[in-house]
LOVOPA-199313 format. One record per atom (N, C-alpha, C): x, y, z. Coordinates in steps of 0.1 Angstrom, whole numbers, plus 5000, padded with zeros to 4 digits. Each point is the difference from the previous one (the first is absolute). Layout:
% residues N
XYZ/...
//
This chain:
% residues 159
485550775122/500749894987/500849955007/500349824997/501249965002/501050054986/500950005006/501150024989/500549904991/499949885005/500649844999/498749984990/498850005006/499249994989/499850044987/499850105003/500050144989/501050004989/501149955004/501449964994/499649864992/499549925004/499449844999/499150054987/499050075000/498950024994/500850034985/500750135003/500750054988/501149924992/500949955009/500949864992/498849914991/499249955003/499149864992/499450064993/500350124993/499250084988/501149994986/501349985006/501249954993/499649894993/500250014989/500049854988/500749895000/501250025008/501349905001/499649955020/498950045006/500149985009/498149945007/499150064994/498749964995/499849845001/500649974992/500249834998/500749915008/501150055009/500949945007/499350045015/500349825001/500150015017/500850145007/499250085011/501050155004/499649935019/501150015002/500349995016/500350145009/499849955008/500050155012/501449955011/501250055004/500349985008/500449825001/499549924994/500449864998/500049974987/500849904999/500249944983/499849845004/499749994983/499949855000/500449964985/501549975002/500850014989/499649924989/499650074988/499849924991/500050074984/500049924991/500550114991/498650104994/500450124999/498850134997/499550025010/500249975015/499250035014/501150135002/499050115001/500350105011/499950055011/500950085003/499650055014/500350125003/499450085010/500350125007/500550035012/501450065001/500749995013/499850165004/499250025012/500450155011/501250025004/500450104998/501350065006/499950095008/500850035011/500150065010/500450154991/499350115005/500350124988/500750065015/501150134996/500550085003/499350135004/500349995015/498650145000/500950144998/501350014998/501050114991/499050054988/499149914996/499650084987/498550065009/499550025008/499050045006/500150175001/499650074990/500150145001/498850095007/499850025010/498950025007/499950224996/498950004996/499350134995/499650125006/500250124998/499150085013/498149995001/499749934993/498949975001/499249855005/501249945003/499749885011/500249904988/500150014985/500349874990/501149955002/500249874998/501349975000/500349874986/501050014996/500949964988/500549885003/499149874993/500649895011/500249884987/500849925001/500249854987/499749895003/499649914994/499449905001/500849894990/500949945007/500949884989/499849875001/499849964991/499549844997/501249924990/500649875000/500249964989/498949874994/500549984990/499349904992/501249884993/499649915001/500949895000/499349904992/500349934988/499449944989/501049885000/499649905000/500749874996/499449914983/501250025000/500149924986/500949894996/499649884994/500449904996/501150014989/501449905007/501050064993/500349914987/501050054986/499949914993/501949964999/500149865004/501849965002/500750004982/499850084994/500649994982/500250174998/500949974989/500750094996/499250094993/499750124997/499650084993/499949974988/498950044991/499749874986/500950144993/500449974988/500450114989/499749994991/498749924999/499349984985/499050105001/499750114990/498550035000/498949905002/499150125003/498949905005/499649885012/501150025008/500049905008/500250155014/499349975006/500350045016/500549945010/500450105013/500949945013/498850055008/499749895008/499049975015/500850105009/501350025002/500450125012/499850124993/500550034991/499850114993/498350074996/499049934999/498950015001/499650015015/500249965003/499649995016/500450155009/501350054995/500650095004/498550114994/500050034988/499450044994/498650035004/499449885007/498750005005/499950105014/501249995012/500050055007/500450144996/500550064991/500450154997/498750074996/498849874997/498950114990/499150005013/500349975015/499450075010/500150105005/501550034999/501250155004/498950064985/500550004992/499450064987/498250075005/499649875003/498350045004/500250135010/500649965012/500050085010/500350144996/501050054992/500750094993/498850094993/499149934993/499250014992/498850095007/499749915014/498950035006/500450125010/501450034998/500250135008/500250114995/500349984986/499550124989/498950054996/499249915001/498450055000/499449995011/500650015012/499550035015/499149855000/499849925002/499349905003/500649935010/499750075016/500749945011/498949935008/500549925009/499449905009/499050135011/499149905001/498850115009/500450025013/501250095005/499750005018/499050105004/499049994995/499650085010/499350174996/498850075006/499950105003/501450115001/500549945015/501050125005/501349944993/500249934992/501750014994/499550014985/500950104993/500550034990/500849914996/500349974989/501249904992/500750124996/501750004999/500550124990/500749894995/500649914999/500749934992/500149825002/500049914990/500049905001/501649994989/500949895005/501049964991/500949915007/500449894989/501049905005/501450085007/500749895003/501150095007/501649984991/499049874986/501349954990/499450034989/500749984989/499350044991/499849824991/500749925004/499749844998/500049935012/499649875002/499549945013/501949944999/499949985014/501149885007/499749854998/501449975001/499549854998/500549955011/499549975010/500549995017/500649835002/499849944989/500749855002/499249894994/500849904997/499149874995/499649895007/498749885002/499849905007/500249934995/501049905003/500049904992/499849835006/499350065012/499849885011/498249974995/499350084991/498750064996/499949874985/498949974999/499849914980/498450085001/500350124990/501250014993/501450105006/500550045001/501450095005/499450134997/499850075012/499450154994/500950095007/500050114988/500950165000/498450065011/501250085007/498950105008/500650164998/498750094992/501050104996/499150105009/500350095005/499150105005/500550154995/498750115007/500650164998/499550045013/500250125001/499450085017/498850114987/499450045009/498850124996/500450085008/499650175001/499950065010/499050114992/499150035012/498850084999/500150085010/500050134996/500250135006/498750085002/499250005011/499050105000/499750085012/499350075002/499250115007/499649965010/500049965012/499249985009/499150115011/498950034994/499150085008/499350035010/500149855003/499249955012/499950095011/501250085004/500550095012/499450134996/499950084989/499750154997/499650055006/500550125008/498950075006/499650124997/500350044988/499250144991/500250014993/499250024986/500149984991/500450154993/500250034988/500550124993/498550074996/
//
């Protein structure tokens, strides 16, 4: 099972992602476009067990582009701020991932892998910058997700 495709298939079930363009290791920076970027994983996490199984980690970052508003926060009841709403929208993806972890709804890495944990590395998204050269100007939000799994593909004996 390809872990990249399994992760994409899992992520597109998130309500905040399923109706937005999603790119893999490439982006067309437009409002509400999302990107998955795979990251290199440090082999130090690999824990080899006596039966031949190995604890591994798959890491990727989700980037979400949102148009920005150039106005002060509205201080009147009943009016919302686009920038605050955009941050809440990105935060809702993190919250969805936390919920999936709680109910053990994980990507399908195949029969030789057992996912042990999935989590974001931060409680809230990072604002990586604002690109004012585009119209509308875009804020770039991101967060990183780690999936720890037991790879049983080289198990030499079962208990």
